[in-house]
C-alpha positions as CSV (number, residue, x, y, z in Angstrom):
1,M,-0.2,9.5,-3.7
2,D,-2.8,10.3,-1.1
3,S,-2.4,14.1,-1.7
4,A,-2.6,13.7,-5.4
5,Y,-5.7,11.4,-5.2
6,I,-7.6,14.1,-3.3
7,Q,-7.4,16.3,-6.4
8,L,-8.3,13.7,-9.0
9,N,-12.1,13.9,-8.9
10,E,-12.1,17.6,-9.2
11,L,-9.7,17.5,-12.2
12,I,-11.8,14.7,-13.9
13,N,-15.0,16.8,-13.5
14,E,-13.1,19.8,-15.0
15,A,-11.9,17.7,-18.0
16,V,-15.5,16.5,-18.6
17,E,-16.9,20.0,-18.5
18,T,-14.3,21.3,-20.9
19,N,-14.6,18.2,-23.3
20,K,-10.9,17.4,-22.8
21,H,-11.3,13.7,-23.5
22,N,-7.6,12.7,-23.5
23,E,-7.0,14.5,-20.2
24,E,-10.1,12.7,-18.7
25,L,-8.7,9.3,-19.8
26,I,-5.3,10.1,-18.4
27,L,-6.8,11.1,-15.0
28,L,-9.1,8.0,-14.9
29,D,-6.0,5.9,-15.6
30,R,-4.2,7.6,-12.7
31,K,-7.1,7.0,-10.4
32,C,-7.0,3.3,-11.3
33,H,-3.3,3.2,-10.6
34,Y,-3.8,4.7,-7.2
35,L,-6.7,2.3,-6.3
36,Y,-4.5,-0.7,-7.4
37,N,-1.7,0.4,-5.2
38,I,-3.9,0.6,-2.1
39,T,-5.7,-2.6,-3.1
40,D,-9.1,-0.9,-3.0
41,L,-10.7,-3.7,-5.1
42,N,-14.3,-2.5,-5.3
43,N,-13.4,1.1,-6.4
44,L,-10.7,-0.3,-8.8
45,L,-13.3,-2.5,-10.5
46,T,-15.9,0.3,-11.0
47,T,-13.3,2.9,-12.0
48,S,-11.7,0.5,-14.5
49,Q,-15.2,-0.1,-16.0
50,E,-15.7,3.7,-16.2
51,L,-12.3,4.0,-18.0
52,E,-13.3,1.3,-20.4
53,K,-16.6,2.9,-21.3
54,K,-15.1,6.3,-21.8
55,A,-12.2,4.8,-23.9
56,I,-14.8,3.0,-26.2
57,K,-16.9,6.2,-26.4
58,Y,-13.8,8.4,-27.4
59,K,-12.4,5.6,-29.6
60,K,-9.1,5.2,-27.7
61,P,-8.1,1.5,-27.9
62,V,-4.9,2.2,-25.9
63,Y,-6.9,3.3,-22.9
64,Q,-9.4,0.5,-23.4
65,A,-6.4,-1.8,-23.2
66,A,-5.3,-0.1,-20.0
67,A,-8.8,-0.4,-18.5
68,N,-8.8,-4.2,-19.2
69,L,-5.4,-4.4,-17.6
70,Y,-6.8,-2.9,-14.4
71,L,-9.9,-5.0,-14.6
72,S,-7.7,-8.1,-14.8
73,E,-6.0,-7.0,-11.6
74,S,-9.4,-6.6,-9.9
75,Y,-10.4,-10.2,-10.9
76,S,-7.0,-11.6,-10.1
77,M,-7.0,-10.2,-6.6
78,N,-10.5,-11.7,-6.1
79,D,-8.9,-15.1,-7.0
80,M,-10.7,-15.2,-10.4
81,Q,-7.7,-16.0,-12.5
82,E,-9.5,-17.2,-15.6
83,K,-11.6,-14.0,-15.8
84,A,-8.4,-12.0,-15.3
85,L,-6.7,-13.8,-18.2
86,E,-9.7,-13.0,-20.4
87,C,-9.2,-9.3,-19.7
88,L,-5.5,-9.6,-20.4
89,N,-6.2,-11.3,-23.7
90,I,-8.6,-8.4,-24.7
91,A,-5.9,-5.9,-23.6
92,E,-3.3,-7.7,-25.7
93,K,-5.5,-7.6,-28.9
94,L,-6.4,-3.9,-28.3
95,I,-2.8,-2.7,-27.8
96,E,-1.8,-4.4,-31.0
97,K,-4.1,-1.9,-32.8
98,A,-1.9,1.0,-31.6
99,P,-0.5,2.7,-34.8
100,E,2.9,3.2,-33.2
101,I,5.0,2.1,-30.2
102,T,4.7,5.2,-28.0
103,T,6.1,5.2,-24.4
104,N,2.5,4.6,-23.1
105,V,2.0,1.7,-25.5
106,F,5.3,0.2,-24.5
107,Y,4.5,0.3,-20.8
108,I,1.0,-1.2,-21.3
109,K,2.5,-4.1,-23.2
110,S,5.0,-4.6,-20.4
111,N,2.3,-4.4,-17.7
112,I,0.2,-7.0,-19.5
113,L,3.2,-9.4,-19.2
114,L,3.7,-8.4,-15.6
115,S,0.0,-9.1,-14.9
116,Q,0.3,-12.5,-16.5
117,G,3.3,-13.1,-14.2
118,N,1.2,-12.0,-11.2
119,I,-1.5,-14.6,-12.1
120,Y,1.1,-17.3,-12.3
121,Y,2.5,-16.1,-9.0
122,D,-1.0,-16.4,-7.4
123,K,-1.3,-19.9,-8.8
124,K,2.1,-20.7,-7.3
125,E,3.6,-21.4,-10.7
126,Y,6.6,-19.3,-9.8
127,N,8.9,-20.4,-12.7
128,K,6.3,-19.3,-15.2
129,A,5.9,-16.0,-13.3
130,I,9.7,-15.5,-13.5
131,A,9.8,-16.2,-17.2
132,K,7.2,-13.4,-17.8
133,I,9.3,-10.9,-15.8
134,K,12.4,-11.9,-17.6
135,T,10.6,-11.3,-21.0
136,V,9.7,-7.8,-19.7
137,I,13.4,-7.2,-18.7
138,K,14.5,-8.1,-22.3
139,S,11.9,-5.8,-23.8
140,G,13.7,-2.9,-22.0
141,K,16.2,-2.7,-24.9
142,L,13.5,-0.7,-26.8
143,L,14.0,2.2,-24.3
144,T,16.8,4.3,-25.7
145,D,16.8,6.9,-22.9
146,S,19.2,5.6,-20.2
147,I,17.3,7.1,-17.3
148,M,14.0,5.6,-18.4
149,Y,15.8,2.2,-19.0
150,N,17.3,2.2,-15.5
151,Q,14.0,3.2,-13.9
152,F,12.2,0.4,-15.8
153,Q,14.7,-2.3,-14.7
154,F,14.8,-0.9,-11.2
155,V,11.2,-1.9,-10.9
156,N,11.5,-5.2,-12.8
157,Y,14.5,-6.5,-10.8
158,S,12.6,-5.7,-7.6
159,N,9.5,-7.7,-8.8
160,L,11.8,-10.5,-9.8
161,A,13.4,-10.5,-6.3
162,N,10.0,-10.8,-4.7
163,I,9.1,-13.9,-6.7
164,Y,12.4,-15.5,-6.0
165,L,11.7,-15.2,-2.3
166,K,9.4,-18.2,-2.8
167,I,11.9,-20.5,-4.4
168,N,15.5,-19.3,-4.2
169,I,16.7,-16.9,-1.5
170,D,20.1,-16.4,-3.1
171,S,18.5,-15.3,-6.4
172,A,16.2,-13.0,-4.4
173,K,19.3,-11.4,-2.8
174,Y,21.0,-11.1,-6.2
175,Y,18.1,-9.3,-7.9
176,V,17.2,-7.0,-5.0
177,H,20.8,-5.7,-5.1
178,K,20.6,-5.3,-8.8
179,S,17.5,-3.2,-8.3
180,I,19.0,-1.1,-5.5
181,A,22.1,-0.4,-7.6
182,L,19.8,1.2,-10.2
183,E,17.9,3.5,-7.8
184,S,18.4,7.2,-8.4
185,Q,16.9,10.4,-7.0
186,K,15.8,11.2,-10.5
187,Y,13.2,8.5,-10.6
188,S,13.0,7.1,-7.1
189,Q,9.8,5.1,-6.5
190,L,9.3,4.8,-2.8
191,N,6.8,1.9,-3.1
192,I,9.6,-0.1,-4.9
193,T,12.2,1.1,-2.3
194,G,9.9,-0.2,0.4
195,S,9.5,-3.5,-1.3
196,N,13.3,-3.8,-1.7
197,F,13.8,-3.2,2.1
198,Y,11.2,-5.9,2.7
199,V,13.1,-8.4,0.5
200,L,16.4,-7.5,2.2
201,G,14.7,-8.2,5.6
202,K,13.6,-11.6,4.4
203,V,17.1,-12.4,3.2
204,N,18.5,-11.3,6.6
205,Q,15.9,-13.3,8.4
206,H,16.9,-16.4,6.3
207,E,20.5,-15.8,7.2
208,N,19.5,-15.6,10.9
209,N,20.7,-11.9,11.0
210,I,17.8,-10.7,13.0
211,P,19.0,-7.2,13.9
212,D,19.4,-6.4,10.2
213,A,16.2,-8.1,9.3
214,L,14.3,-5.9,11.9
215,R,16.1,-2.8,10.7
216,N,15.1,-3.4,7.0
217,Y,11.6,-4.4,7.9
218,K,11.2,-1.1,9.9
219,K,12.5,0.9,6.9
220,S,9.9,-0.8,4.7
221,Y,7.2,-0.3,7.3
222,H,7.9,3.5,7.5
223,I,7.7,3.8,3.7
224,I,4.5,1.8,3.2
225,E,2.7,3.5,6.1
226,E,3.6,7.0,4.8
227,Y,3.1,6.4,1.1
228,G,0.1,4.0,1.1
229,D,1.4,1.1,-0.9
230,G,-0.5,-1.9,0.3
231,L,0.8,-4.7,-2.0
232,I,3.4,-6.1,0.5
233,R,1.7,-4.8,3.7
234,S,0.3,-8.2,4.8
235,D,3.6,-10.0,4.3
236,L,5.5,-7.3,6.1
237,Y,3.2,-7.3,9.2
238,R,3.6,-11.1,9.3
239,S,7.4,-10.8,9.1
240,L,7.6,-8.1,11.8
241,Q,5.4,-10.3,14.0
242,E,7.7,-13.2,13.5
243,V,10.9,-11.2,14.2
244,Y,9.6,-9.6,17.4
245,T,8.3,-13.1,18.6
246,E,11.8,-14.4,18.0
247,L,13.3,-11.5,19.9
248,G,10.9,-12.3,22.8
249,K,9.1,-8.9,22.5
250,A,5.6,-10.1,22.9
251,D,4.0,-6.6,23.0
252,S,5.5,-5.6,19.7
253,A,4.7,-9.0,18.2
254,K,1.0,-8.6,19.3
255,I,0.8,-5.1,17.7
256,Y,1.8,-6.4,14.3
257,G,-0.3,-9.5,14.7
258,D,-3.4,-7.2,15.4
259,K,-2.4,-5.0,12.4
260,L,-2.3,-8.1,10.2
261,K,-5.7,-9.3,11.4
262,E,-7.3,-5.9,10.9
263,Y,-5.7,-5.5,7.4
264,E,-6.8,-8.9,6.3
265,L,-10.3,-8.2,7.5
266,L,-10.3,-4.9,5.6
267,N,-9.2,-6.8,2.5
268,L,-11.9,-9.4,2.9
269,Q,-14.5,-6.7,3.2
270,N,-13.0,-5.1,0.1
271,K,-13.3,-8.4,-1.8
272,Y,-16.8,-8.9,-0.6
273,K,-17.9,-5.5,-2.0
274,S,-16.2,-6.1,-5.3
275,L,-17.6,-9.6,-5.5
276,K,-21.1,-8.2,-5.0
277,T,-20.5,-5.9,-8.0
278,I,-19.2,-8.8,-10.1
279,I,-22.2,-11.0,-9.1
280,K,-24.7,-8.3,-10.1
281,E,-23.0,-7.8,-13.5
282,T,-22.9,-11.5,-14.0
283,D,-26.5,-11.9,-13.1
284,D,-27.4,-9.1,-15.6
285,S,-25.4,-10.6,-18.4
286,T,-26.8,-13.4,-20.6
287,K,-23.3,-14.3,-21.8
288,E,-22.2,-15.7,-18.4
289,S,-22.7,-19.4,-17.8
290,E,-24.7,-20.7,-14.8
291,A,-21.7,-22.6,-13.6
292,T,-19.6,-19.5,-13.4
293,L,-22.3,-17.6,-11.6
294,L,-22.6,-20.4,-9.0
295,L,-18.8,-20.4,-8.5
296,I,-18.7,-16.7,-7.9
297,I,-21.7,-16.9,-5.5
298,G,-19.9,-19.7,-3.7
299,V,-16.7,-17.6,-3.3
300,A,-18.8,-14.7,-2.0
301,V,-20.5,-16.9,0.6
302,I,-17.1,-18.2,1.8
303,V,-15.8,-14.6,2.0
304,I,-18.9,-13.5,4.0
305,L,-18.5,-16.4,6.4
306,I,-14.8,-15.5,7.0
307,I,-15.7,-11.9,7.5
308,S,-18.4,-12.9,10.0
309,I,-16.0,-15.1,11.9
310,L,-13.4,-12.3,12.1
311,L,-16.1,-9.7,13.1
312,I,-17.2,-12.0,15.9
313,Y,-13.6,-12.3,17.0
314,F,-13.1,-8.5,17.2
315,L,-16.5,-7.9,18.8
316,R,-15.8,-10.5,21.5
317,K,-12.4,-8.9,22.0
318,R,-14.0,-5.5,22.4
319,K,-16.6,-6.9,24.8
320,L,-14.0,-8.4,27.0
321,Q,-12.1,-5.1,27.0
322,A,-15.3,-3.3,28.0
323,I,-15.6,-5.3,31.2
324,T,-12.3,-3.9,32.4
325,P,-12.7,-0.7,34.4
326,I,-12.1,2.3,32.1
327,E,-8.8,4.1,32.7
328,T,-8.4,7.8,32.0
329,E,-5.9,9.0,29.4
330,Q,-3.6,10.3,32.2
331,E,-3.7,6.9,34.0
332,K,-2.9,5.1,30.8
333,L,-0.1,7.6,30.1
334,A,1.5,7.3,33.5
335,K,1.5,3.5,33.2
336,N,3.0,3.4,29.7
337,Y,5.2,6.6,29.8
338,D,8.6,4.8,30.2
339,K,7.7,2.3,27.6
340,L,6.8,5.0,25.1
341,L,10.1,6.8,25.7
342,E,12.0,3.5,25.1
343,L,10.1,2.9,21.8
344,I,11.0,6.5,20.7
345,K,14.7,5.9,21.5
346,K,14.7,2.6,19.5
347,D,12.9,4.3,16.6
348,D,10.3,1.5,16.9
349,P,7.2,2.0,14.6
350,A,5.2,0.4,17.4
351,F,5.5,3.8,19.2
352,L,2.6,5.4,17.3
353,S,0.4,2.3,17.8
354,N,1.1,2.4,21.6
355,F,0.5,6.1,21.7
356,E,-2.8,5.9,19.9
357,E,-4.0,3.3,22.4
358,I,-3.8,6.1,25.0
359,F,-4.9,8.9,22.7
360,P,-7.2,7.2,20.0
361,D,-8.5,10.5,18.6
362,F,-5.2,12.3,18.3
363,R,-4.4,11.5,14.7
364,N,-7.9,12.2,13.5
365,N,-8.0,15.5,15.3
366,L,-4.7,16.6,13.6
367,L,-5.9,15.5,10.2
368,A,-9.1,17.4,10.6
369,I,-6.9,20.5,10.8
370,N,-4.5,19.6,8.0
371,T,-5.1,16.5,5.9
372,E,-1.6,16.6,4.4
373,L,0.2,15.7,7.6
374,N,2.4,12.6,7.0
375,I,3.2,9.8,9.4
376,S,6.6,11.3,10.5
377,E,4.9,14.6,11.3
378,I,2.1,13.0,13.2
379,T,4.7,11.0,15.2
380,F,6.6,14.3,16.0
381,C,3.3,15.8,17.1
382,A,2.9,12.9,19.5
383,L,6.2,13.8,21.1
384,L,4.9,17.3,21.7
385,K,1.7,15.8,23.1
386,L,3.9,13.9,25.6
387,N,5.2,17.3,26.7
388,L,8.8,16.4,25.8
389,S,11.1,19.4,25.8
390,T,13.2,20.3,22.7
391,K,16.3,19.0,24.4
392,K,14.6,15.7,25.4
393,I,13.3,15.1,21.9
394,A,16.8,15.7,20.5
395,Q,18.3,13.2,23.0
396,L,15.7,10.5,22.3
397,T,15.7,10.8,18.5
398,F,19.5,11.4,18.1
399,I,19.1,14.7,16.2
400,E,20.3,18.2,16.7
401,T,18.4,20.6,19.0
402,R,18.2,23.1,16.1
403,T,16.6,20.4,13.9
404,V,13.9,19.8,16.6
405,Q,13.3,23.6,16.8
406,N,12.9,23.8,13.0
407,K,10.4,20.9,13.1
408,K,8.4,22.6,15.8
409,H,8.3,25.8,13.7
410,R,7.1,23.9,10.6
411,I,4.4,22.0,12.7
412,R,3.1,25.3,14.1
413,K,2.7,26.6,10.6
414,K,1.0,23.4,9.3
415,L,-1.4,23.4,12.2
416,S,-2.0,27.2,12.1
417,I,-1.2,27.5,15.8
418,P,-1.5,31.2,16.8
419,K,1.7,33.0,17.8
420,E,0.4,33.9,21.2
421,I,-0.4,30.3,22.2
422,D,2.3,28.0,23.7
423,T,2.9,24.9,21.6
424,Y,2.6,22.5,24.5
425,N,-0.6,24.1,25.8
426,W,-2.1,23.8,22.3
427,F,-1.3,20.1,22.1
428,N,-2.6,19.5,25.6
429,S,-6.0,20.7,24.3
430,I,-6.0,18.3,21.3
């Protein structure tokens, strides 16, 4: 998704310049979809508004409905459920104007129901949320293509499993397995796969099967870190923190606890930005009541206070760390080398976090050379930075020596390392 997103603005500009209105709306819709997946609330709000304006201008009620659907998600994630429901009602009326039930119209109708379910979920009315998802599942009979039908239900059963985690763990287990049974290489959606691994982990944890819980959480973690889906990230970090605490691994538990705090701080900052946009719009509009405006401002003040508290916490933490004598990279590496090797051997996602505490600029330096490197490739580069031989990497990661050699060759190409320069010398300079 990240690689695709980089190309979107250029393609949108091209569509505008060539007056390809339909393509422009499709691309704006894709942009909204991406921003929703990474929970970038402020940009989702403004892009949804842009999509709505263009849809009105080009007289495309279907995309106007889609825009209101995304707007509802922006408001919903800002805990403004009533405003979100207003947008869904608008979307519902607009989509009814569609002259025929195309695939796009079908999915928008389904997503309106799903969004209504999400609002009930946020309000902790889980049975109502489940009823909405089950209505969506029943609507799947309109899909005559078996692949499309299976893909559709693969997603819906996964959503249902996530809701059932709140009220009935046995039902969550049942529906996550129904989802997994429908997964296919023809339509695999890695964000849904990641969500399914998370649900399996919760089921394992409930059954006190901690090794399987950890294994499934780590699979989910690898997927969401690489593919950018943020919708379950907070719950996943919290679950990993719990499991590592239960296993007595304080260092790993702390890593995920810190990740959770940083992620929640980022979300609060995101909410604050989007709330400022909403407040400005509300202030400019004569249609909004004074009570609503005061409510929104009150929410914004609370968010600002929470952000301030968290910022003070992190600043204090950094000040305390600054008092400690500064260690060189080599001193840090020498102290943590054995621990890093152990994390590699266990395929523990905490490896990269520990590595980046020693070499904080490493990832950014690599991405400055090639922005398309994924998490697994950056992790492999970290092994080369540690000066591990091909044989040692093969032993630690339980793969063939030839596979390691092939990976080294691909990394050299991706980073444009000149033939005359030794791989390890090159990484030593990064």
